[in-house]
C-alpha positions in Angstrom: -7.9 -9.4 4.6 -9.0 -12.0 2.2 -5.5 -13.4 1.5 -3.8 -13.4 4.9 -0.7 -15.3 3.6 0.1 -12.5 1.2 1.9 -9.2 1.8 2.2 -5.8 0.1 5.5 -5.7 -1.7 7.2 -4.2 -4.7 8.8 -6.8 -6.9 12.0 -6.4 -8.9 10.1 -4.5 -11.6 8.9 -2.1 -8.9 5.2 -3.1 -9.5 3.0 -3.2 -6.4 1.7 -6.6 -5.7 0.6 -8.9 -2.8 2.6 -12.1 -2.7 3.6 -14.8 -0.2 7.1 -14.3 1.3 9.5 -17.1 0.3 12.9 -15.5 0.9 14.7 -12.7 2.8 14.5 -10.7 -0.5 10.8 -11.0 -0.5 10.6 -9.9 3.2 12.9 -6.9 2.4 10.7 -6.0 -0.6 7.6 -6.1 1.7 9.0 -3.8 4.3 8.0 -0.1 4.2 8.5 2.9 6.5 5.1 4.4 7.1 5.9 8.2 7.1 3.8 11.4 7.1 2.2 12.0 3.8 4.6 13.6 1.3 2.0 16.2 0.4 2.2 17.6 3.9 -1.5 17.1 4.7 -2.0 16.2 8.4 -3.2 12.7 9.1 -1.9 11.3 5.8 0.7 8.5 5.1 3.2 7.6 2.5 5.1 4.3 2.1 8.9 4.4 1.7 10.6 1.2 0.7 13.2 -0.1 3.2 14.9 -2.1 0.4 15.0 1.0 -1.8 15.4 4.0 0.4 14.0 7.2 -1.2 11.5 5.2 -3.2 7.8 5.3 -2.4 4.6 3.5 -3.4 2.8 5.8 -5.9 -0.3 5.4 -8.1 0.3 6.1 -11.7 -2.4 5.2 -14.3 -4.3 3.7 -11.3 -1.6 1.1 -10.7 0.7 1.2 -7.6 4.4 1.2 -8.3 7.6 2.0 -6.5 9.1 5.2 -7.7 12.1 7.3 -6.7 10.9 10.3 -4.8 9.9 13.1 -7.1 9.8 16.8 -6.5 6.5 17.6 -8.1 3.2 18.3 -6.6 1.7 15.5 -8.6 4.2 12.9 -7.3 3.6 14.0 -3.7 -0.2 13.7 -4.2 0.1 10.3 -6.0 2.3 8.9 -3.1 0.0 10.1 -0.3 -2.9 8.2 1.2 -5.4 8.8 3.9 -5.6 5.9 6.4 -9.2 4.9 7.3 -10.8 2.1 9.3 -10.7 -1.1 7.3 -13.7 -1.2 4.9 -14.2 -4.9 5.6 -13.1 -4.8 9.3 -12.8 -1.6 11.3 -10.0 -3.3 13.4 -7.8 -3.3 10.1 -7.0 -0.4 7.8 -7.8 0.9 4.3 -5.9 3.6 2.4 -7.7 6.3 0.3 -5.9 8.2 -2.4 -5.7 11.9 -1.4 -6.0 13.1 -5.0 -8.6 10.6 -6.2 -11.1 10.7 -3.3 -13.2 7.6 -3.1 -10.5 5.5 -4.6 -8.7 3.1 -2.2 -5.6 0.9 -2.5 -6.9 -2.5 -3.7 -5.5 -5.7 -4.9 -6.8 -7.2 -8.1 -5.3 -10.4 -9.5 -2.6 -9.9 -6.8 -1.6 -6.5 -8.3 -2.1 -3.2 -6.4 -4.3 -0.5 -7.8 -6.4 2.4 -6.6 -10.0 1.6 -7.5 -13.3 3.5 -6.9 -15.6 2.2 -4.1 -18.1 -0.3 -5.7 -19.9 -1.3 -2.6 -19.2 -5.1 -3.0 -18.0 -7.4 -0.2 -15.1 -8.4 -2.4 -14.1 -4.7 -2.8 -14.2 -4.2 0.9 -12.0 -7.3 1.5 -9.6 -6.3 -1.3 -9.1 -2.9 0.2 -8.6 -3.9 3.8 -5.1 -4.6 5.2 -3.5 -5.7 8.5 -0.3 -3.9 9.4 2.4 -6.2 10.8 5.1 -4.5 13.0 8.7 -4.8 11.9 10.4 -7.7 13.4 7.1 -9.7 13.7 7.6 -13.4 12.9 5.2 -12.9 10.0 8.0 -10.8 8.5 6.1 -8.3 6.5 4.5 -5.0 7.2 1.0 -5.0 5.7 -0.7 -8.3 4.8 -3.9 -8.6 2.7 
């Protein structure tokens, strides 16, 4: 929420970031299918890349990256998040890791991580996102 001109995307190195969108490639990289959580837990979500079908945002080493779908329990857990009312704005959304409870997707230095709740206003803003429907003139799917 604190960078409304930036959108979640995976760059050409498959690193999760928030960036402005300057091209059709950027827009494509910022488009994800929000699908039921790969771990099968009801009420959870995973993010499949539209630009790279079969690739999902996953945390590894507490950094979010785009990885080809894996067939291990660890992969499915790392790529699954529990949506929650936005920590900075209940009208937006935050995403908690299912296998690191209390850790939310957060941008730091414009890179995506999962970080533990620290109670600060900055943390709450960094972990709150606004989904943007496909086809919206804003062009991306989830802006910071």
